[in-house]
N, C-alpha and C positions, 0 to 999 in steps of 0.2 A: 576660733572655738578650740575646745582641747582636745587634745592629741588623746588619739583611739587608745584603750587599753591592749596589750600584747593577750591573746588568747592562752589560757596555759597548754604549756606543749608546742606552745608554737615553734617551727624553725626556719632558721634562714641561714643561707652562707653563700657560698661561691662554688662553681664548676666551672671548670677549663676543658675545652676542647683542644685536643691534639692529634697528632697524625703527622705524616707524609703529606706532599701537597696533592691536593685532588681526591680526597678521599671522604668526603660527604659533609664535612665537619660544618660549613656555613649550613647546609641546607638543612640538617639535623637541626641545627640552633633556629631556624625559623620556624620548623614543624613544631619543636618545644615549644616555643615563646607562643606561637600560634600566629607571628605576622611576620614580615619580612623585615630584621633589623643588619641581617648582613646578607651582600652581594652574594651571588652565585655564579659560576661560568663552567664551563669545561675545560677554560685554561688552566694549566697547574700555576701556582702562587696567586691566583686571584687577590687573597687576604691579606693584607699587607698593615692592620693595625686590630689592636685586641679589644673587637668590638662586645660589649657588654647587651645581652640581652635580659629580661626580667620574666621570671615565670611566677604568674601570681596566683595563690591558693588560697581557700580558707584559714589552714593550718599552716601554710608555710610559703617562704618567698625563697624561690631560685634564681641566683644570678648566674647567668651561662656568660661565660668569656671567650669567645669564638678566636683563637689564634691564629698567625699564620704557617703554613706546612712548615715543619723542621725539614732541615734540608742541609747537604753539603755545600756552604756557601762560595760563592764565585766570585762575588764584589762587596764591596764595603755596606751596601744596602742589605745584602744576605745575610751577613754577618750581623747588622744591626736586628734585623726582622729575628735572628736564632737566640739571639740576648734577649729579646721580648717577650720571646715564647717562655724560656728557662725562667726569668725573672718572674713572669705569670704563676705558672705551675708551682712555684715554690710557694706561693702566697695563699691559694687556693683549700679548698675542705676535702673535694675530689677529683680527681682527673679522668677524663675520658678517651681513652684511646680508640680512634677510629681505624679502621682497616676496611677497605670494599669487599664483600662476599664475590663479588662477579671477576677479582684479580687474583693471582697467588700472592702469598706472601713473600716479599721480594727484601733486597737489601735497605730500600728507604724506611720499610717496617721495621728490620732489626736495629737499624740506626736509630729510630726513635723507642724503641721498646727498651734499647741498651741504657739510652739517657734514664728513662722513667723508672728504671731498676736500680738508679740511684737515691730514689725518694725513699727515706726510711718510713716515714709515718703515714704518708698520705695513700689511702686507697686507690686504687686504678683500676676502673670497670671499661671492660673490651668491647666497644658497640662495632660490629659486624653489618657495615652500613649497604645501601644499597641491595636488598634484600629481594628488591622488584626485579634485579636485573640477572637470578642465577636460578637453578635449579635445585630442588630438594638433595638430588645426588652430591653435586659441587660445594653448596654449604654446608653438609657434612664434613667433606674433604677439608673446607676452609675452616670449620671450627674446631678440626683435627689439629690443622698447622697452627692455631691461634694457641692452641695448649701447648703445643709443642715448641713455639716461639715462648711462650713465659718462660716453661722449666729451662730451656737454653738460654737464656738470659739473667733469670734467676728471679722473673718475677710472679708475684703470686695473684692472678687475677681477683677482684673482689665478684666480680660477675663477668659473665657473657653471655651478650644479648644482642642476636642478630633483630635488626628494625632496618624498618625503611621510610623515610621521612617521604615519600612522594605517596605511598598508599598509605601511611600511618600505622602502618602494623608495628608493635613493639615500642612505639614511642612514649604510650602512657606508661610501659613497661621499665623503660629508661627513666623517665621524670621520677616514678614511685621509688626506682631503687638510689636514686640522687640525692633526692629529699632525705629519705631513711639515714643517709650518712650526714646530713647537715647539726648541726648544735642548736641545741635550742635556744632561741635569742629571738629580740624584736626585728622588724621589717628594715629594710637599709633605704628602700625607695616607697615614694608612694604610693597607695593603689591604682592602677590604670598606667603608672609609668613602664613603655615600655624598652625602652635603653637610655642610656646617658650621654650617648654619644650627640655633640652639636649639631644642628641640625645643618650647617657649611661641610660639616666631615660626611655625613650622608649624600648630600647634594652631589657630591664631588667622585662619591664612590660608584655612584650610580652613575655616573656620567662614563665614569671609567667601565663600570659592567658593558653599559652598552658599546662601547669603544673597542673592548675587547670582545665582543661577540662578533661585532662586522669584522673588526681585522683577521679574525681567526686564529692561524698559528704565524703571522706576518711580522710583528713585534712586540706581542704582549708584554715583556718586561722592560721594555722602554718608556711606556707609557705614567704617566703622575698627570693628576686632575689636581687643582687649587680653585677654589670658588672666592673670588676677588671680592664680589661686593653681593646683596643680596637685599635690595630697598622696595618699599611697594612704590609703585607709579602713583606721583603725584597727580593732583586735581582727577581722580576716579570717582566716580558715583561711590556710594557705599554698600550698595548691592553687586557691582561689578569691578571687585577689588583685582590688580595685576601686581604681581611680582616680579622685579626686572632682575636676572640673577644673571651676573656676569663671570664668566668660566674661562682658564686655559687648560688647554691639553698639551703639555709639555713633553718632546719627543728628544733624544741624545743627541742627536745627529742631523745637518742640514738634508740628509739626503731620506730621511724617514717622514718629513714634514709632506710632501707632496702626498705621501701614502695615505696619511692619517686625512690629507683635504680631499682627496678622490679629486677627478675629473671633473672639471667647472665647480668643486664643492662637492660634488654629490655626497661623498661619504661622510663630511663631515655635518650636513644636513640630516643625510640618515639617523648618525649617533644624536644631534641634537631633537630630533623629533623623537626618537625612542626613547631617551632619558628623560626628555620634557613629561611624558607622558606619567612615568615614574613617578618624577618630582611632583606633578601635581598630586597624585597619589599621595603620596607624604606627607606634601603640606596642606593639603585640603583646599587649594586656591589656584585658581590661573596663572600659568605662569608665563612670562617672558625671556627665552634662554638663548642670551648670547655669548656664541664658543669660538675661542680663537685658538691656534696652533702655533707653539713658539719654541724655539730650543733652547733646551739647558744642557750644555756641552757634556757629555759623559756623567750626567747625574748620578746616577749609581754608585758611581766611584769618588765623587768628590764631598768631603764633609762639607762644607759651606751652602754646595746647593744641596744636600739631602735634608740639612739644617731649615733651609729658606719653603723647602716643597714637604715640610711638615714631618721629618723622620731624625 
């Protein structure tokens, strides 16, 4: 079939979500896309990849890039994640600076905003996230702080928008403002695509998300997940398919392995059960998930280990 003609005035382009860790970037990305393309967690530094989510409209296509939280790195992994963030926002049409309404502006916000101030021509929209977790009075104070932050670092906000990805308040406004700043041009992705991430990457992220939630604050930054294999089970009836997913959860030290496995394997079973449900929703097929835990010694500081684990 011939390609569909691009409507007159159609806009397409890229927007990057930035902010310090745990400011609601991934949750807002998912809300804008209308489906889950980025994992979310209450643990800081959940995002470790630049995940692309695609918003389709009759008059536009907006490609959102959810990036890791920008922070002062303590490991080689942290340095590489910061490089990924800065490389990403240098190539987009508009940047969204996320700052949560229920927390005061702090050093982390200033660190990110100061870096953004060096972008000469890229517009920066401030999204005041987690609107559902604050009061009108506290919101007014936070909006004033955001204005002061821009003046302090020499950053002229294109817009400042309060938004709640949970209730949906302000989400349409953010979408409209971002699209208004995109150049005219054809769509980059076919209609219906929500992300360009490989399925293996998305599956690995869902497993890591389940592990982060179960482990709470015990060792979130020490976890990495690699999907070793995803293959359809042989000799299954066509109406009863089963996908075998074999994945490995890596930790940094031998003492961490029993924490992830849990007593009699209870924790890794919970992680498997929670993530399998999400994986089946993502892939639309029943899944047998085979999870193992291995040690990759000090992987966050080892260049060879980082390469092997996909960083």
